[in-house]
C-alpha positions in Angstrom: 11.2 55.6 40.3 7.8 54.2 39.6 9.2 52.3 36.6 11.8 50.5 38.7 9.1 49.6 41.2 6.9 48.1 38.4 9.7 46.0 37.0 10.7 44.9 40.5 7.1 43.9 41.3 7.0 41.8 38.1 10.3 40.1 38.9 9.5 39.2 42.5 6.0 38.0 41.6 3.9 40.6 43.3 2.1 41.5 40.1 1.3 37.8 39.4 -0.4 37.6 42.8 -2.7 40.6 42.2 -6.4 40.1 42.0 -6.7 41.3 38.3 -4.1 38.9 37.2 -5.6 36.0 39.2 -8.9 36.5 37.5 -7.1 35.9 34.2 -5.4 32.6 35.2 -8.0 30.4 33.4 -7.6 32.5 30.2 -3.8 32.3 30.5 -4.1 28.5 31.1 -6.3 28.1 28.0 -3.9 30.1 25.9 -0.9 28.0 27.1 -2.9 24.8 26.4 -3.8 25.9 22.9 -0.2 26.9 22.1 0.9 23.5 23.4 -1.7 21.7 21.2 -0.7 23.8 18.2 3.0 22.9 18.6 2.1 19.2 19.2 -0.1 19.0 16.0 2.7 20.7 14.1 5.2 18.0 15.1 2.6 15.2 14.5 1.9 16.5 11.0 5.6 16.8 10.2 6.1 13.2 11.4 3.2 12.0 9.3 4.5 13.9 6.2 7.9 12.1 6.7 6.1 8.7 6.9 4.1 9.5 3.8 7.3 10.5 1.9 9.0 7.2 3.0 6.0 5.2 1.9 6.0 6.9 -1.5 9.6 6.0 -1.9 8.9 2.4 -1.0 6.0 2.2 -3.4 8.2 3.6 -6.2 10.9 1.1 -5.5 8.3 -1.7 -5.5 6.9 -0.4 -8.8 10.4 -0.5 -10.4 11.1 -4.0 -9.0 7.8 -5.1 -10.5 8.5 -3.6 -13.9 12.0 -5.2 -13.9 10.6 -8.6 -13.0 7.8 -8.3 -15.5 10.2 -7.4 -18.3 12.4 -10.3 -17.4 9.5 -12.7 -17.4 8.2 -11.4 -20.7 11.6 -11.8 -22.3 12.1 -15.3 -20.9 8.8 -16.6 -22.1 9.1 -15.5 -25.7 9.1 -18.3 -28.1 12.6 -17.6 -29.4 14.0 -17.6 -25.9 12.2 -20.8 -25.0 13.6 -22.5 -28.1 17.1 -21.3 -27.2 16.9 -22.6 -23.7 15.7 -25.9 -25.0 18.6 -26.2 -27.4 21.1 -25.2 -24.7 19.7 -27.9 -22.4 19.9 -30.5 -25.1 16.2 -31.1 -25.6 15.0 -32.7 -28.7 11.8 -30.6 -29.0 11.6 -28.5 -32.1 9.6 -25.5 -33.2 6.5 -26.4 -35.1 6.7 -24.8 -38.6 3.3 -25.9 -39.7 0.5 -23.4 -38.7 -2.3 -24.8 -36.6 -5.5 -26.0 -38.4 -8.9 -25.5 -37.0 -10.9 -28.7 -37.1 -14.7 -28.2 -37.6 
């Protein structure tokens, strides 16, 4: 019967009002606060990790866009491409076949 009385005293709150438990309230509060901070920092670190992953994806996309634009620019500024564009547009400019001479 003592076991039933102990369980009943916990359920109705008599044990929580005892002097020994009241002395431990600051410690219990500290433990609850630390657990709360632990959970909060876990959520914050997960959120920051997601932002970091998203930023890495954006950087990778920007890198590939840069590489694509750079390749297009390199291709479009080649001498052969410039000459083709000039011919298509009807320009009378021609390629110089004589190598440049250095004047001293």
